[in-house]
N, C-alpha and C positions, 0 to 999 in steps of 0.2 A: 503495499501497498505503499509506504515512504518512498519508495523508489517509481513510483508512477506520480507520487505530488510532486518530485523531482521532478521528472520529463515533463510534465506538464507545465512545470514554472520556467523551465529551460525555454518550451516552446512560447511560450507566452512572454517571456523576453525577446526573441528575437523576432514573434511578430510584433513588437511594439515598434522596434530600432526598424522595421521594413519601410513603414509608410514615410519614413524620412528619409529614410536612403530612394527611394523611390521618387520624392520629392526632388532630392540633389541632385537623381539624375535628369530629371527632366530640366533640369536650372541649368544645369552643367552639359548639355546636349553637346557633340563636336559640329562645328562648322566646318562649309564645304564650299563648292563653288554651287547654287540650286540648278536646276534643271533648267530646258532650255522652256520661256514665257508659253509659248504655243504647245508644247507636251504638256507643263501642267495644266491650262487651261482644257485642254482636251481630258486630261484624267480625270481634272473636278466633275467634268460634264456628265461623264459614262460613270464613274461611281455613284453620284446622287441619284441618276435615274436606273442604277442595278438593281434587281429585281430583290435582290438577295439582303442588299443593304437598306432597302425599302423595307422588308419584312423584318430584321434585324430593328429596325428604327421604332415601328409599331409593337416588336414584343420592348422594345427598353419603355415606350407611351405605356403599353399595359402595366410593367412591373411597377411605374409610377404609380399609377393609378391603384394598384394593390398594396401600394404603402401606406398611400392615403387610406383607403379603406381600413387597412388594419389599426390606425392612428386613434380611428372612431371608438367610441364607447364599445364595450363588449356587450351589455345587454340593455335593453329599453325596459322603459315602465310598462308595467299591466294593470288593464282595467276592469274591473269586475263590477256585473251587477247582479242584483238576485233578487229574487219577486218570488214568495209561495203565499197562495190563499189556502186557509185550514182551518183548524178553532180558533190560531192566533194567524192573523196577517202580519206578514214580515216584509219589509223591505228595505234593501242594505244595498250601498256602494260602496267598492272599495280598489284602491291603490297599491301598486306591490313593484317592489324594484330590489334588484338581485344588484348585491356590493361587490366588485373585483377588490375583495379584501389581499389579494396573493399577487396584486401587478401585473395579471396577464395580459392587462391592455398593453403595456409598454413592453413588455417582453416580445407580444407580436408583432409591436411595431417594429422590434430591432431586427426581429428576423426581416420580414418584407423589406425593410430597408440592404440587409444584407445582399437580399435577393436582387433587391433593386441595381447595387454596385457590381453583381454578378454579369447581371444582362447589359449592364453600361460597359463594361469590360469586354463583354461576348460582342459587343456592338463594335466597338474602335477593330477588334479583332478581325471580323468579316468585311470592315474597310480597306483594313491593311490585306485581305486575302483575295479579296476583289483588284484591288488596286497592281498585288503584285503578278496577280493570273494576265492581267491587261497589258503591264509591259511585257510581260513573258512572250505572250502571244504576239504583240507587236514585234520584239524581238524575230522571233521565230517568221513573222512575215516578212519583213524587211531582208533577213535571210535569205527566205524561202524567192523571193525577187531576184536577188542578187546572183543566187544559186541557179535561178531558173536561166536569167540570161548569161551563164556561166556555160551552161547544157545546150543553149541557142548557138553559142559561141562554138562550141566543140563539135558540135554538129552541121555547123558549116563551111566549118576547117575540115571536119573529116571528107563531108560530102566534095569539097574543090579537091583534096587529096585524093579521092575514088577514081574521079573523073582525069586527074592527070595521070593516074596509075593507068587509068586504061587506056589511053592514048599511050603511054609508053611501052605498055604492053602488045598494045596491036604495032607498034611500030619494032616488036621485038626487041627494046630495050629492058624488059621487067621479065623475071620467069614466071611461072605461073604460080607457084607458091606464093611469092610477094604480093602478086595482085590479091589471090583469095585472102591471103590477110588485109590488105589494103579494105575489100571489102566488109572482110567481120568487122574492122575497126570503123567504118561506116554504120554498121547495122548496131554497134554498142553504144555509138555517138546519139542514136536516134533513141535506143533504150531509154539511157541516160538522161535524155531530154522528155520523155514522157514521163521517167519518175519523177524530176525536179517540177514537172506542171502539176502533177499529182503531190506532191508536199505544199506546192505552195498554195494550191485550195485548200488540204488540210489547215494550213498556216490560216489563213484566212476563217476558216469555221473556228480558230482558236479565238481569234478575234472577235468574231459575229457573236460566239457563245455570250459575249462581256456586256457587246453593244452592239446589236442584230440591226437596229435601224441607221446604223452609221456608215455610209458608203465607203468604200476602200481608197478614194481618191483623197478623203478629207484627215486617214489615217496620217497621224505626225509620224517624223523619222525620229531616228533615236540619233544621239548623241554619239559621233564617232569618237572621242575621247573621254574617257570617262575619269573620276578623282582617285586620289588612294583613300585607304582606308584612313583616315585622322589619328592621329598619332595619341590624342587626348581621347579616344575611344577606351573608356575602361568599361571592359565585359562585364563584369558583378552589376555595375550600375544601371548600364546600359538593360542587363537580363532583368534586374527588379522590375525595373517601370517596364516591360513588354505587357502588354493586353491580357496576354493569355497567363500568363506568372501571376498578375494581378487578380485573375477570375479565379485561379485555384486558389489565393489566398483569401478572396471573399468567400469562399467556398467554405474555407475553416472558420472565419467569423460566423456564418449564417449557421454552421452547424455547433459553433460555443451558442452561439444566442437559442437555436433550437434544445440545446440541453439546458438552458436555462429556465423557458418556455416549459417544458417538461415538468421541471421540478415546482415551477409555480404552480402546476395545473393539479399538482399533488394537494395544493392547500383546495381546504371548501370554500366557497363564497356565500354569504348568508343572503338569506332574502328579507327583506323588512316589510310587511303589511299594516296597510293601515284601511279599516272600514268604519262607516255611518253609516246610520239607518235608524227606523223606529221597526215596532213590534206591539200591536194594541195601543198605540198611539205614545208607545213609552219610547225615549230616542239612546240608541247603543252608539258606542263606540266603542272601537276594535282596536287592538295594535299586537302585532304578533311578529314573531322572528323565528326562522325555520332555517336549520346547518346541517345540508346533509353528511353523513358520516361515511368515509371511505375506510371501512371494515372489509369487505366480501373484495373489495377489489383496490388495493393502494397505490396504483400506476405508476408501482416500480418497476416492471418489463418496458412498459415506455421512456424511461429514463435511460436504464443500460441500452438500449437500441438508440437512442440519440445519442450516446457514449462511443456508443462503435462506431456510429457514421462518422462521428469527429474524428478518429482516430480514421476512420478511412481516408475523409476529405486529407488531413494531412499529409499521408501516406502520397495521395494524390501530386498533392500542392509539391512536395520534397521530390518527387518524380519529373516534373512538368518543370521545375524549377534546375532540376542536374540535366537533362536532356535540351531546355532551351540554350544551358551554358555551353553544351558541346555541338550545338548546333550554329551557336555564333562563331565559337572558336575555329571551327570547320569550316564555315563561309567567309570568315576574314583570310584563311589560308589558300582555298581555291581561289580566291580572288585577285590575292596577290600573287598567285604562278599564274593565273591564267593572264595578269597585264604585263605581267615580268616577259612571258613568251610574248604578249602582243608588241609591245614595245618592243622586240629583237626583231620581230618579224618587220613593222614599220621601220627601222632601222636598217636592215641587211636584205632578209629575205624578197621585199617586194622591189626593191630598186635591182635586186638580181636577176626578174622577170622582165625588166623591162625591154621590149622589141625582140623576147627569145624566141616567140613563136614565128616572127618572120624570117628572122635569122635563121632557123632549121630547116623551115620549107626552101630557104634559098641554098641551104647547103645541101639538101637533098636534090634540087633538081639539078646542081655542078654536077653529080653524081661524087661528093664528098663524103655525104651519109647513104647506107643502104637503106632500102626500106625497112629493114626492120630497127636497124637503131634511130633511124628518123619518129619511126611509131613510140617506140621505147620512150626516147625523151622527150614528146612532143606529149603523150601521156604522163610522164612524170611531170610535166611544167604544169599541166591544166588539173592535176590532181592537186598540187601545190597551191594552187587559188585556191581551189576547193578546201582545202584543208586552213585556210587559212580563213575562210567564210566561216570553217565551224570554229575555229578558234576565237573569230568575234562574236558570234553569239555564245560560244559558253563564257566568254568576258561580260556579255551582257547578263546572261543569266545569273553569274558567278555574284553579280554588283547587287542586283536584284535581291539576291539569296539574302545577301550580308544584310542591305534595307530592311529586308523584314526581319530576318535574325536579330538585328540590332531595334530594330523599333524606331529607325531612321528615314522611313517612307515621307512623312509629312516633312521632316528637316532639308530633304534633296529638293522638293517641290518649294521650297522657300517657306515663310513664314506660315503664311496661311495652310499650307499644303495643301490635302484634300478633304478636309472635314468639311 
């Protein structure tokens, strides 16, 4: 028993510190260059109109109404009227009121307020999830457009190559094996073009899942360069301020309030009645007090169940906090790795590909490259460009994941964010 009390006291101390730490995290959010205003306005409009966000907002309004309802008095007065015509005519009028001696009203209000704070945190979580989903969809769509252009370019290059190879084959300058290899490369390029077009259609669907009424021509472009993770981004304070972490902590507070409510429900409430009337012309006045005896049911099991639910809520909150911290650290590591690789590509790899395709074609036409070598090097050149597109997509996704894991989505969109 003493061990459990010490454990509860320890957790209570932690929970008392969390609100201050969370507030400090909000006040000391890391600063970086905000997103483009066009992208910000688009995201704001989409998030506000999203059905999931509106449903979460409606749930928040409902929780506020439940909170207000729980704060109202628990019992209403009762009016009674009695009339009897017998040997003695009796008329009586009475009023009774049950008194909340146990403080159940305050306990119910505390539970409802804690539940409202949970829903509020869930509302913020929904907004963030919709925002990140939209950004990931835009990243997939923009990558799909450029991958589709690359596939079109590959197909055009291969069609030209097959046409040249056919003329050289007819002239006897190309073997049958090399000519068949050229035609196979053309077929592969057309397959890649169809695959890229299909992937682009799926990318459009990913954005339309969030904003079905917005045409693709109005979707903004994502920034070509992204900032680094701020050096003052303290993982612990950022994690404690996350909506899902706050929601888990609020559930613990709600469970605490429910335990108190169950304990107060074990206290009986008295009913006071006042009646007045007359019988055979004589005036009668009566006052009564009734108190229920909780003998057959002392409501101990309800308290035990509430305590178990509180323990469950605490364990879930610990797990949410642990996973959120791990996710933030992992997201930061993945983003820094992707950003470093992208900077290397921009400084060295991208410059090395300039004019590579035209030069390879000139060498092949001059006979300095065999057909096989030309295809190998041309395919490698195009594959590197496609890998660069995949790398930039991975960079965008890593950045959006870090924004979500750190709770800095609104900070990236400026002071107003997307709320």
